[in-house]
Structure formats: structure tokens, C-alpha cells
PQR file with spaces between the fields and no chain letter, atoms N, CA, C, O and H, PARSE charges and radii, in Angstrom:
ATOM       1  N    MET     1      36.257  -85.130  -57.998 -0.4000 1.5000
ATOM       2  CA   MET     1      36.085  -83.795  -57.490 -0.0000 2.0000
ATOM       3  C    MET     1      36.605  -82.788  -58.510  0.5500 1.7000
ATOM       4  O    MET     1      37.715  -82.932  -59.022 -0.5500 1.4000
ATOM       5  N    VAL     2      35.820  -81.797  -58.795 -0.4000 1.5000
ATOM       6  CA   VAL     2      36.177  -80.782  -59.769 -0.0000 2.0000
ATOM       7  C    VAL     2      36.838  -79.623  -59.037  0.5500 1.7000
ATOM       8  O    VAL     2      36.341  -79.170  -58.006 -0.5500 1.4000
ATOM       9  H    VAL     2      34.919  -81.680  -58.379  0.4000 1.0000
ATOM      10  N    GLY     3      37.942  -79.151  -59.561 -0.4000 1.5000
ATOM      11  CA   GLY     3      38.621  -78.022  -58.943 -0.0000 2.0000
ATOM      12  C    GLY     3      39.517  -77.322  -59.932  0.5500 1.7000
ATOM      13  O    GLY     3      39.882  -77.880  -60.967 -0.5500 1.4000
ATOM      14  H    GLY     3      38.346  -79.519  -60.398  0.4000 1.0000
ATOM      15  N    ILE     4      39.868  -76.095  -59.605 -0.4000 1.5000
ATOM      16  CA   ILE     4      40.783  -75.322  -60.433 -0.0000 2.0000
ATOM      17  C    ILE     4      41.822  -74.676  -59.529  0.5500 1.7000
ATOM      18  O    ILE     4      41.612  -74.542  -58.324 -0.5500 1.4000
ATOM      19  H    ILE     4      39.572  -75.642  -58.765  0.4000 1.0000
ATOM      20  N    ILE     5      42.928  -74.281  -60.109 -0.4000 1.5000
ATOM      21  CA   ILE     5      43.955  -73.549  -59.385 -0.0000 2.0000
ATOM      22  C    ILE     5      43.869  -72.097  -59.826  0.5500 1.7000
ATOM      23  O    ILE     5      44.007  -71.790  -61.010 -0.5500 1.4000
ATOM      24  H    ILE     5      43.099  -74.390  -61.088  0.4000 1.0000
ATOM      25  N    VAL     6      43.642  -71.210  -58.872 -0.4000 1.5000
ATOM      26  CA   VAL     6      43.526  -69.786  -59.174 -0.0000 2.0000
ATOM      27  C    VAL     6      44.931  -69.224  -59.339  0.5500 1.7000
ATOM      28  O    VAL     6      45.793  -69.409  -58.480 -0.5500 1.4000
ATOM      29  H    VAL     6      43.530  -71.460  -57.910  0.4000 1.0000
ATOM      30  N    GLN     7      45.148  -68.536  -60.450 -0.4000 1.5000
ATOM      31  CA   GLN     7      46.457  -67.961  -60.757 -0.0000 2.0000
ATOM      32  C    GLN     7      46.760  -66.769  -59.845  0.5500 1.7000
ATOM      33  O    GLN     7      45.888  -66.297  -59.117 -0.5500 1.4000
ATOM      34  H    GLN     7      44.448  -68.386  -61.148  0.4000 1.0000
ATOM      35  N    GLU     8      47.992  -66.295  -59.893 -0.4000 1.5000
ATOM      36  CA   GLU     8      48.471  -65.228  -59.008 -0.0000 2.0000
ATOM      37  C    GLU     8      47.600  -63.975  -59.058  0.5500 1.7000
ATOM      38  O    GLU     8      47.054  -63.570  -58.032 -0.5500 1.4000
ATOM      39  H    GLU     8      48.701  -66.679  -60.485  0.4000 1.0000
ATOM      40  N    ASN     9      47.461  -63.364  -60.210 -0.4000 1.5000
ATOM      41  CA   ASN     9      46.713  -62.107  -60.337 -0.0000 2.0000
ATOM      42  C    ASN     9      45.439  -62.296  -61.143  0.5500 1.7000
ATOM      43  O    ASN     9      45.045  -61.410  -61.903 -0.5500 1.4000
ATOM      44  H    ASN     9      47.905  -63.693  -61.044  0.4000 1.0000
ATOM      45  N    GLU    10      44.799  -63.432  -60.985 -0.4000 1.5000
ATOM      46  CA   GLU    10      43.604  -63.727  -61.776 -0.0000 2.0000
ATOM      47  C    GLU    10      42.361  -63.130  -61.127  0.5500 1.7000
ATOM      48  O    GLU    10      42.191  -63.172  -59.909 -0.5500 1.4000
ATOM      49  H    GLU    10      45.119  -64.151  -60.368  0.4000 1.0000
ATOM      50  N    ASN    11      41.519  -62.586  -61.953 -0.4000 1.5000
ATOM      51  CA   ASN    11      40.252  -62.028  -61.489 -0.0000 2.0000
ATOM      52  C    ASN    11      39.372  -63.156  -60.967  0.5500 1.7000
ATOM      53  O    ASN    11      39.343  -64.231  -61.566 -0.5500 1.4000
ATOM      54  H    ASN    11      41.657  -62.552  -62.943  0.4000 1.0000
ATOM      55  N    ILE    12      38.654  -62.942  -59.868 -0.4000 1.5000
ATOM      56  CA   ILE    12      37.824  -63.992  -59.274 -0.0000 2.0000
ATOM      57  C    ILE    12      36.678  -64.373  -60.197  0.5500 1.7000
ATOM      58  O    ILE    12      36.263  -65.532  -60.227 -0.5500 1.4000
ATOM      59  H    ILE    12      38.678  -62.069  -59.382  0.4000 1.0000
ATOM      60  N    ASP    13      36.165  -63.409  -60.949 -0.4000 1.5000
ATOM      61  CA   ASP    13      35.080  -63.713  -61.882 -0.0000 2.0000
ATOM      62  C    ASP    13      35.548  -64.661  -62.987  0.5500 1.7000
ATOM      63  O    ASP    13      34.815  -65.560  -63.399 -0.5500 1.4000
ATOM      64  H    ASP    13      36.503  -62.468  -60.925  0.4000 1.0000
ATOM      65  N    ARG    14      36.753  -64.450  -63.450 -0.4000 1.5000
ATOM      66  CA   ARG    14      37.292  -65.314  -64.506 -0.0000 2.0000
ATOM      67  C    ARG    14      37.542  -66.728  -63.972  0.5500 1.7000
ATOM      68  O    ARG    14      37.283  -67.718  -64.656 -0.5500 1.4000
ATOM      69  H    ARG    14      37.348  -63.719  -63.115  0.4000 1.0000
ATOM      70  N    ALA    15      38.046  -66.800  -62.744 -0.4000 1.5000
ATOM      71  CA   ALA    15      38.284  -68.105  -62.126 -0.0000 2.0000
ATOM      72  C    ALA    15      36.961  -68.845  -61.913  0.5500 1.7000
ATOM      73  O    ALA    15      36.876  -70.053  -62.135 -0.5500 1.4000
ATOM      74  H    ALA    15      38.256  -65.996  -62.188  0.4000 1.0000
ATOM      75  N    LEU    16      35.944  -68.120  -61.488 -0.4000 1.5000
ATOM      76  CA   LEU    16      34.627  -68.726  -61.288 -0.0000 2.0000
ATOM      77  C    LEU    16      34.055  -69.214  -62.608  0.5500 1.7000
ATOM      78  O    LEU    16      33.431  -70.274  -62.660 -0.5500 1.4000
ATOM      79  H    LEU    16      36.013  -67.138  -61.308  0.4000 1.0000
ATOM      80  N    LYS    17      34.259  -68.456  -63.670 -0.4000 1.5000
ATOM      81  CA   LYS    17      33.787  -68.848  -64.997 -0.0000 2.0000
ATOM      82  C    LYS    17      34.482  -70.128  -65.461  0.5500 1.7000
ATOM      83  O    LYS    17      33.842  -71.011  -66.034 -0.5500 1.4000
ATOM      84  H    LYS    17      34.766  -67.595  -63.629  0.4000 1.0000
ATOM      85  N    ARG    18      35.805  -70.231  -65.211 -0.4000 1.5000
ATOM      86  CA   ARG    18      36.540  -71.448  -65.559 -0.0000 2.0000
ATOM      87  C    ARG    18      36.026  -72.646  -64.772  0.5500 1.7000
ATOM      88  O    ARG    18      35.885  -73.747  -65.306 -0.5500 1.4000
ATOM      89  H    ARG    18      36.324  -69.514  -64.745  0.4000 1.0000
ATOM      90  N    PHE    19      35.750  -72.410  -63.486 -0.4000 1.5000
ATOM      91  CA   PHE    19      35.251  -73.496  -62.649 -0.0000 2.0000
ATOM      92  C    PHE    19      33.890  -73.984  -63.140  0.5500 1.7000
ATOM      93  O    PHE    19      33.660  -75.189  -63.239 -0.5500 1.4000
ATOM      94  H    PHE    19      35.865  -71.516  -63.052  0.4000 1.0000
ATOM      95  N    LYS    20      32.992  -73.057  -63.446 -0.4000 1.5000
ATOM      96  CA   LYS    20      31.656  -73.426  -63.914 -0.0000 2.0000
ATOM      97  C    LYS    20      31.729  -74.234  -65.207  0.5500 1.7000
ATOM      98  O    LYS    20      31.003  -75.214  -65.378 -0.5500 1.4000
ATOM      99  H    LYS    20      33.179  -72.078  -63.365  0.4000 1.0000
ATOM     100  N    LYS    21      32.607  -73.816  -66.109 -0.4000 1.5000
ATOM     101  CA   LYS    21      32.753  -74.516  -67.384 -0.0000 2.0000
ATOM     102  C    LYS    21      33.271  -75.940  -67.158  0.5500 1.7000
ATOM     103  O    LYS    21      32.780  -76.893  -67.765 -0.5500 1.4000
ATOM     104  H    LYS    21      33.197  -73.020  -65.969  0.4000 1.0000
ATOM     105  N    LYS    22      34.263  -76.070  -66.284 -0.4000 1.5000
ATOM     106  CA   LYS    22      34.834  -77.379  -65.991 -0.0000 2.0000
ATOM     107  C    LYS    22      33.802  -78.268  -65.303  0.5500 1.7000
ATOM     108  O    LYS    22      33.704  -79.458  -65.600 -0.5500 1.4000
ATOM     109  H    LYS    22      34.662  -75.296  -65.792  0.4000 1.0000
ATOM     110  N    TYR    23      33.030  -77.683  -64.380 -0.4000 1.5000
ATOM     111  CA   TYR    23      31.989  -78.397  -63.653 -0.0000 2.0000
ATOM     112  C    TYR    23      30.916  -78.906  -64.606  0.5500 1.7000
ATOM     113  O    TYR    23      30.470  -80.048  -64.493 -0.5500 1.4000
ATOM     114  H    TYR    23      33.110  -76.715  -64.139  0.4000 1.0000
ATOM     115  N    GLU    24      30.503  -78.059  -65.544 -0.4000 1.5000
ATOM     116  CA   GLU    24      29.467  -78.428  -66.503 -0.0000 2.0000
ATOM     117  C    GLU    24      29.935  -79.540  -67.426  0.5500 1.7000
ATOM     118  O    GLU    24      29.181  -80.468  -67.719 -0.5500 1.4000
ATOM     119  H    GLU    24      30.865  -77.131  -65.636  0.4000 1.0000
ATOM     120  N    ARG    25      31.176  -79.449  -67.885 -0.4000 1.5000
ATOM     121  CA   ARG    25      31.711  -80.451  -68.801 -0.0000 2.0000
ATOM     122  C    ARG    25      31.925  -81.796  -68.133  0.5500 1.7000
ATOM     123  O    ARG    25      31.874  -82.831  -68.797 -0.5500 1.4000
ATOM     124  H    ARG    25      31.788  -78.695  -67.647  0.4000 1.0000
ATOM     125  N    SER    26      32.163  -81.797  -66.829 -0.4000 1.5000
ATOM     126  CA   SER    26      32.431  -83.057  -66.127 -0.0000 2.0000
ATOM     127  C    SER    26      31.177  -83.914  -65.984  0.5500 1.7000
ATOM     128  O    SER    26      31.283  -85.129  -65.816 -0.5500 1.4000
ATOM     129  H    SER    26      32.204  -80.956  -66.289  0.4000 1.0000
ATOM     130  N    GLY    27      29.996  -83.309  -66.048 -0.4000 1.5000
ATOM     131  CA   GLY    27      28.754  -84.064  -65.972 -0.0000 2.0000
ATOM     132  C    GLY    27      28.317  -84.398  -64.558  0.5500 1.7000
ATOM     133  O    GLY    27      27.501  -85.301  -64.370 -0.5500 1.4000
ATOM     134  H    GLY    27      29.911  -82.322  -66.184  0.4000 1.0000
ATOM     135  N    VAL    28      28.827  -83.708  -63.571 -0.4000 1.5000
ATOM     136  CA   VAL    28      28.492  -83.971  -62.172 -0.0000 2.0000
ATOM     137  C    VAL    28      27.012  -83.707  -61.928  0.5500 1.7000
ATOM     138  O    VAL    28      26.328  -84.532  -61.323 -0.5500 1.4000
ATOM     139  H    VAL    28      29.489  -82.974  -63.723  0.4000 1.0000
ATOM     140  N    LEU    29      26.519  -82.579  -62.386 -0.4000 1.5000
ATOM     141  CA   LEU    29      25.126  -82.221  -62.154 -0.0000 2.0000
ATOM     142  C    LEU    29      24.182  -83.181  -62.869  0.5500 1.7000
ATOM     143  O    LEU    29      23.144  -83.555  -62.322 -0.5500 1.4000
ATOM     144  H    LEU    29      27.075  -81.909  -62.877  0.4000 1.0000
ATOM     145  N    LYS    30      24.533  -83.574  -64.073 -0.4000 1.5000
ATOM     146  CA   LYS    30      23.715  -84.516  -64.836 -0.0000 2.0000
ATOM     147  C    LYS    30      23.626  -85.861  -64.110  0.5500 1.7000
ATOM     148  O    LYS    30      22.555  -86.461  -64.020 -0.5500 1.4000
ATOM     149  H    LYS    30      25.376  -83.270  -64.517  0.4000 1.0000
ATOM     150  N    GLU    31      24.756  -86.316  -63.601 -0.4000 1.5000
ATOM     151  CA   GLU    31      24.799  -87.577  -62.860 -0.0000 2.0000
ATOM     152  C    GLU    31      23.989  -87.477  -61.571  0.5500 1.7000
ATOM     153  O    GLU    31      23.302  -88.428  -61.197 -0.5500 1.4000
ATOM     154  H    GLU    31      25.626  -85.828  -63.675  0.4000 1.0000
ATOM     155  N    TYR    32      24.064  -86.344  -60.895 -0.4000 1.5000
ATOM     156  CA   TYR    32      23.299  -86.140  -59.661 -0.0000 2.0000
ATOM     157  C    TYR    32      21.799  -86.215  -59.936  0.5500 1.7000
ATOM     158  O    TYR    32      21.061  -86.891  -59.219 -0.5500 1.4000
ATOM     159  H    TYR    32      24.623  -85.572  -61.198  0.4000 1.0000
ATOM     160  N    LYS    33      21.362  -85.524  -60.967 -0.4000 1.5000
ATOM     161  CA   LYS    33      19.938  -85.534  -61.313 -0.0000 2.0000
ATOM     162  C    LYS    33      19.482  -86.934  -61.691  0.5500 1.7000
ATOM     163  O    LYS    33      18.362  -87.335  -61.375 -0.5500 1.4000
ATOM     164  H    LYS    33      21.962  -84.975  -61.549  0.4000 1.0000
ATOM     165  N    LYS    34      20.342  -87.669  -62.360 -0.4000 1.5000
ATOM     166  CA   LYS    34      20.012  -89.031  -62.770 -0.0000 2.0000
ATOM     167  C    LYS    34      19.838  -89.949  -61.558  0.5500 1.7000
ATOM     168  O    LYS    34      18.989  -90.840  -61.575 -0.5500 1.4000
ATOM     169  H    LYS    34      21.252  -87.343  -62.617  0.4000 1.0000
ATOM     170  N    ARG    35      20.625  -89.740  -60.522 -0.4000 1.5000
ATOM     171  CA   ARG    35      20.605  -90.611  -59.351 -0.0000 2.0000
ATOM     172  C    ARG    35      19.619  -90.196  -58.271  0.5500 1.7000
ATOM     173  O    ARG    35      19.432  -90.940  -57.308 -0.5500 1.4000
ATOM     174  H    ARG    35      21.315  -89.016  -60.508  0.4000 1.0000
ATOM     175  N    THR    36      18.984  -89.039  -58.394 -0.4000 1.5000
ATOM     176  CA   THR    36      18.096  -88.576  -57.334 -0.0000 2.0000
ATOM     177  C    THR    36      16.797  -89.364  -57.255  0.5500 1.7000
ATOM     178  O    THR    36      16.179  -89.421  -56.192 -0.5500 1.4000
ATOM     179  H    THR    36      19.136  -88.435  -59.176  0.4000 1.0000
ATOM     180  N    PHE    37      16.381  -89.955  -58.328 -0.4000 1.5000
ATOM     181  CA   PHE    37      15.150  -90.743  -58.283 -0.0000 2.0000
ATOM     182  C    PHE    37      15.334  -92.013  -59.097  0.5500 1.7000
ATOM     183  O    PHE    37      16.167  -92.075  -60.001 -0.5500 1.4000
ATOM     184  H    PHE    37      16.883  -89.908  -59.192  0.4000 1.0000
ATOM     185  N    TYR    38      14.554  -93.010  -58.765 -0.4000 1.5000
ATOM     186  CA   TYR    38      14.675  -94.312  -59.414 -0.0000 2.0000
ATOM     187  C    TYR    38      13.711  -94.409  -60.583  0.5500 1.7000
ATOM     188  O    TYR    38      12.535  -94.067  -60.460 -0.5500 1.4000
ATOM     189  H    TYR    38      13.878  -92.960  -58.030  0.4000 1.0000
ATOM     190  N    THR    39      14.214  -94.874  -61.712 -0.4000 1.5000
ATOM     191  CA   THR    39      13.348  -95.167  -62.851 -0.0000 2.0000
ATOM     192  C    THR    39      13.446  -96.652  -63.145  0.5500 1.7000
ATOM     193  O    THR    39      14.534  -97.228  -63.157 -0.5500 1.4000
ATOM     194  H    THR    39      15.169  -95.151  -61.811  0.4000 1.0000
ATOM     195  N    LYS    40      12.327  -97.246  -63.374 -0.4000 1.5000
ATOM     196  CA   LYS    40      12.306  -98.668  -63.677 -0.0000 2.0000
ATOM     197  C    LYS    40      13.044  -98.922  -64.982  0.5500 1.7000
ATOM     198  O    LYS    40      13.031  -98.078  -65.878 -0.5500 1.4000
ATOM     199  H    LYS    40      11.443  -96.778  -63.364  0.4000 1.0000
ATOM     200  N    PRO    41      13.690 -100.085  -65.096 -0.5600 1.5000
ATOM     201  CA   PRO    41      14.419 -100.390  -66.325  0.2800 2.0000
ATOM     202  C    PRO    41      13.538 -100.345  -67.575  0.5500 1.7000
ATOM     203  O    PRO    41      13.991  -99.932  -68.643 -0.5500 1.4000
ATOM     204  N    SER    42      12.287 -100.767  -67.441 -0.4000 1.5000
ATOM     205  CA   SER    42      11.396 -100.741  -68.606 -0.0000 2.0000
ATOM     206  C    SER    42      11.129  -99.306  -69.056  0.5500 1.7000
ATOM     207  O    SER    42      11.068  -99.034  -70.255 -0.5500 1.4000
ATOM     208  H    SER    42      11.918 -101.103  -66.574  0.4000 1.0000
ATOM     209  N    VAL    43      10.969  -98.395  -68.110 -0.4000 1.5000
ATOM     210  CA   VAL    43      10.726  -96.993  -68.444 -0.0000 2.0000
ATOM     211  C    VAL    43      11.985  -96.387  -69.065  0.5500 1.7000
ATOM     212  O    VAL    43      11.907  -95.603  -70.011 -0.5500 1.4000
ATOM     213  H    VAL    43      11.019  -98.616  -67.136  0.4000 1.0000
ATOM     214  N    GLU    44      13.134  -96.755  -68.527 -0.4000 1.5000
ATOM     215  CA   GLU    44      14.396  -96.247  -69.055 -0.0000 2.0000
ATOM     216  C    GLU    44      14.609  -96.680  -70.505  0.5500 1.7000
ATOM     217  O    GLU    44      15.028  -95.879  -71.341 -0.5500 1.4000
ATOM     218  H    GLU    44      13.198  -97.391  -67.759  0.4000 1.0000
ATOM     219  N    LYS    45      14.318  -97.953  -70.803 -0.4000 1.5000
ATOM     220  CA   LYS    45      14.443  -98.453  -72.171 -0.0000 2.0000
ATOM     221  C    LYS    45      13.485  -97.728  -73.109  0.5500 1.7000
ATOM     222  O    LYS    45      13.846  -97.373  -74.231 -0.5500 1.4000
ATOM     223  H    LYS    45      13.978  -98.604  -70.124  0.4000 1.0000
ATOM     224  N    ARG    46      12.260  -97.514  -72.636 -0.4000 1.5000
ATOM     225  CA   ARG    46      11.268  -96.822  -73.453 -0.0000 2.0000
ATOM     226  C    ARG    46      11.719  -95.398  -73.753  0.5500 1.7000
ATOM     227  O    ARG    46      11.560  -94.917  -74.875 -0.5500 1.4000
ATOM     228  H    ARG    46      11.967  -97.803  -71.724  0.4000 1.0000
ATOM     229  N    MET    47      12.279  -94.726  -72.755 -0.4000 1.5000
ATOM     230  CA   MET    47      12.729  -93.355  -72.957 -0.0000 2.0000
ATOM     231  C    MET    47      13.907  -93.290  -73.941  0.5500 1.7000
ATOM     232  O    MET    47      13.992  -92.365  -74.749 -0.5500 1.4000
ATOM     233  H    MET    47      12.409  -95.117  -71.844  0.4000 1.0000
ATOM     234  N    THR    48      14.806  -94.265  -73.870 -0.4000 1.5000
ATOM     235  CA   THR    48      15.925  -94.267  -74.822 -0.0000 2.0000
ATOM     236  C    THR    48      15.432  -94.497  -76.240  0.5500 1.7000
ATOM     237  O    THR    48      15.955  -93.904  -77.184 -0.5500 1.4000
ATOM     238  H    THR    48      14.737  -95.017  -73.214  0.4000 1.0000
ATOM     239  N    ARG    49      14.415  -95.366  -76.400 -0.4000 1.5000
ATOM     240  CA   ARG    49      13.852  -95.585  -77.744 -0.0000 2.0000
ATOM     241  C    ARG    49      13.171  -94.327  -78.256  0.5500 1.7000
ATOM     242  O    ARG    49      13.297  -93.992  -79.434 -0.5500 1.4000
ATOM     243  H    ARG    49      13.990  -95.848  -75.633  0.4000 1.0000
ATOM     244  N    ILE    50      12.455  -93.629  -77.392 -0.4000 1.5000
ATOM     245  CA   ILE    50      11.771  -92.399  -77.796 -0.0000 2.0000
ATOM     246  C    ILE    50      12.793  -91.342  -78.192  0.5500 1.7000
ATOM     247  O    ILE    50      12.618  -90.659  -79.201 -0.5500 1.4000
ATOM     248  H    ILE    50      12.352  -93.902  -76.435  0.4000 1.0000
ATOM     249  N    LYS    51      13.865  -91.198  -77.403 -0.4000 1.5000
ATOM     250  CA   LYS    51      14.906  -90.219  -77.720 -0.0000 2.0000
ATOM     251  C    LYS    51      15.576  -90.544  -79.055  0.5500 1.7000
ATOM     252  O    LYS    51      15.854  -89.645  -79.848 -0.5500 1.4000
ATOM     253  H    LYS    51      14.008  -91.752  -76.583  0.4000 1.0000
ATOM     254  N    ALA    52      15.834  -91.829  -79.300 -0.4000 1.5000
ATOM     255  CA   ALA    52      16.460  -92.233  -80.557 -0.0000 2.0000
ATOM     256  C    ALA    52      15.544  -91.915  -81.739  0.5500 1.7000
ATOM     257  O    ALA    52      16.002  -91.431  -82.774 -0.5500 1.4000
ATOM     258  H    ALA    52      15.608  -92.560  -78.655  0.4000 1.0000
ATOM     259  N    ALA    53      14.255  -92.188  -81.579 -0.4000 1.5000
ATOM     260  CA   ALA    53      13.303  -91.907  -82.658 -0.0000 2.0000
ATOM     261  C    ALA    53      13.244  -90.412  -82.950  0.5500 1.7000
ATOM     262  O    ALA    53      13.188  -90.009  -84.112 -0.5500 1.4000
ATOM     263  H    ALA    53      13.883  -92.582  -80.738  0.4000 1.0000
ATOM     264  N    ARG    54      13.258  -89.591  -81.907 -0.4000 1.5000
ATOM     265  CA   ARG    54      13.245  -88.139  -82.099 -0.0000 2.0000
ATOM     266  C    ARG    54      14.509  -87.667  -82.806  0.5500 1.7000
ATOM     267  O    ARG    54      14.456  -86.817  -83.695 -0.5500 1.4000
ATOM     268  H    ARG    54      13.304  -89.918  -80.963  0.4000 1.0000
ATOM     269  N    ARG    55      15.651  -88.230  -82.400 -0.4000 1.5000
ATOM     270  CA   ARG    55      16.915  -87.846  -83.008 -0.0000 2.0000
ATOM     271  C    ARG    55      16.941  -88.200  -84.487  0.5500 1.7000
ATOM     272  O    ARG    55      17.393  -87.406  -85.313 -0.5500 1.4000
ATOM     273  H    ARG    55      15.694  -88.920  -81.678  0.4000 1.0000
ATOM     274  N    ILE    56      16.455  -89.397  -84.823 -0.4000 1.5000
ATOM     275  CA   ILE    56      16.418  -89.844  -86.215 -0.0000 2.0000
ATOM     276  C    ILE    56      15.469  -88.983  -87.033  0.5500 1.7000
ATOM     277  O    ILE    56      15.777  -88.615  -88.167 -0.5500 1.4000
ATOM     278  H    ILE    56      16.088  -90.041  -84.153  0.4000 1.0000
ATOM     279  N    ALA    57      14.313  -88.661  -86.458 -0.4000 1.5000
ATOM     280  CA   ALA    57      13.352  -87.818  -87.161 -0.0000 2.0000
ATOM     281  C    ALA    57      13.942  -86.432  -87.416  0.5500 1.7000
ATOM     282  O    ALA    57      13.749  -85.853  -88.485 -0.5500 1.4000
ATOM     283  H    ALA    57      14.063  -88.960  -85.537  0.4000 1.0000
ATOM     284  N    LYS    58      14.654  -85.914  -86.437 -0.4000 1.5000
ATOM     285  CA   LYS    58      15.285  -84.601  -86.589 -0.0000 2.0000
ATOM     286  C    LYS    58      16.348  -84.623  -87.682  0.5500 1.7000
ATOM     287  O    LYS    58      16.438  -83.691  -88.482 -0.5500 1.4000
ATOM     288  H    LYS    58      14.811  -86.385  -85.569  0.4000 1.0000
ATOM     289  N    GLU    59      17.155  -85.688  -87.718 -0.4000 1.5000
ATOM     290  CA   GLU    59      18.177  -85.819  -88.757 -0.0000 2.0000
ATOM     291  C    GLU    59      17.545  -85.909  -90.136  0.5500 1.7000
ATOM     292  O    GLU    59      18.032  -85.298  -91.087 -0.5500 1.4000
ATOM     293  H    GLU    59      17.082  -86.445  -87.068  0.4000 1.0000
ATOM     294  N    ASN    60      16.462  -86.669  -90.247 -0.4000 1.5000
ATOM     295  CA   ASN    60      15.779  -86.814  -91.536 -0.0000 2.0000
ATOM     296  C    ASN    60      15.161  -85.505  -92.003  0.5500 1.7000
ATOM     297  O    ASN    60      15.099  -85.247  -93.205 -0.5500 1.4000
ATOM     298  H    ASN    60      16.067  -87.165  -89.475  0.4000 1.0000
ATOM     299  N    ARG    61      14.709  -84.684  -91.083 -0.4000 1.5000
ATOM     300  CA   ARG    61      14.134  -83.398  -91.431 -0.0000 2.0000
ATOM     301  C    ARG    61      15.159  -82.509  -92.100  0.5500 1.7000
ATOM     302  O    ARG    61      14.840  -81.807  -93.059 -0.5500 1.4000
ATOM     303  H    ARG    61      14.759  -84.894  -90.106  0.4000 1.0000
ATOM     304  N    TYR    62      16.397  -82.530  -91.603 -0.4000 1.5000
ATOM     305  CA   TYR    62      17.422  -81.660  -92.135 -0.0000 2.0000
ATOM     306  C    TYR    62      18.083  -82.196  -93.386  0.5500 1.7000
ATOM     307  O    TYR    62      18.710  -81.435  -94.123 -0.5500 1.4000
ATOM     308  H    TYR    62      16.656  -83.100  -90.824  0.4000 1.0000
ATOM     309  N    ARG    63      17.959  -83.493  -93.644 -0.4000 1.5000
ATOM     310  CA   ARG    63      18.560  -84.062  -94.840 -0.0000 2.0000
ATOM     311  C    ARG    63      17.814  -83.678  -96.097  0.5500 1.7000
ATOM     312  O    ARG    63      18.424  -83.574  -97.161 -0.5500 1.4000
ATOM     313  H    ARG    63      17.450  -84.111  -93.045  0.4000 1.0000
ATOM     314  N    LYS    64      16.535  -83.468  -96.009 -0.4000 1.5000
ATOM     315  CA   LYS    64      15.716  -83.179  -97.200 -0.0000 2.0000
ATOM     316  C    LYS    64      15.928  -81.806  -97.730  0.5500 1.7000
ATOM     317  O    LYS    64      15.309  -81.426  -98.723 -0.5500 1.4000
ATOM     318  H    LYS    64      16.040  -83.553  -95.145  0.4000 1.0000
């Protein structure tokens, strides 16, 4: 569970900003989206290979 402690005289907007940052970094939303639907293991493996190929191609583009 993600939570923050609001300080004595802290602005609510600043506290909300801290909470959003902590929430985003924890990966809760990413995990939720991942679990909302089922992907077959074969599709998951294929997607990881495609992502790796894209990452490598991108790295090679910037090396030249």
C-alpha cells in the first residue's frame, strides 16, 4: 500500500504531488494493467523478443 504522511503546515497540492510520484515509482498501476487481461506465454515471449530487438536497434542507431 502506497501512502505518505502529510506534514503540519504542508500544502495539499504538494502532498498530492508527492503521493503521485511515490505511486508512479512503486509500479502499482503498471502491475494492475498487466494483470487485467491474460496473455498467452507464447505471445508474452514474442513481445519480449520484439521489445529487445527494438531496444538494440535504437542503441545501434545512436552509436553511429
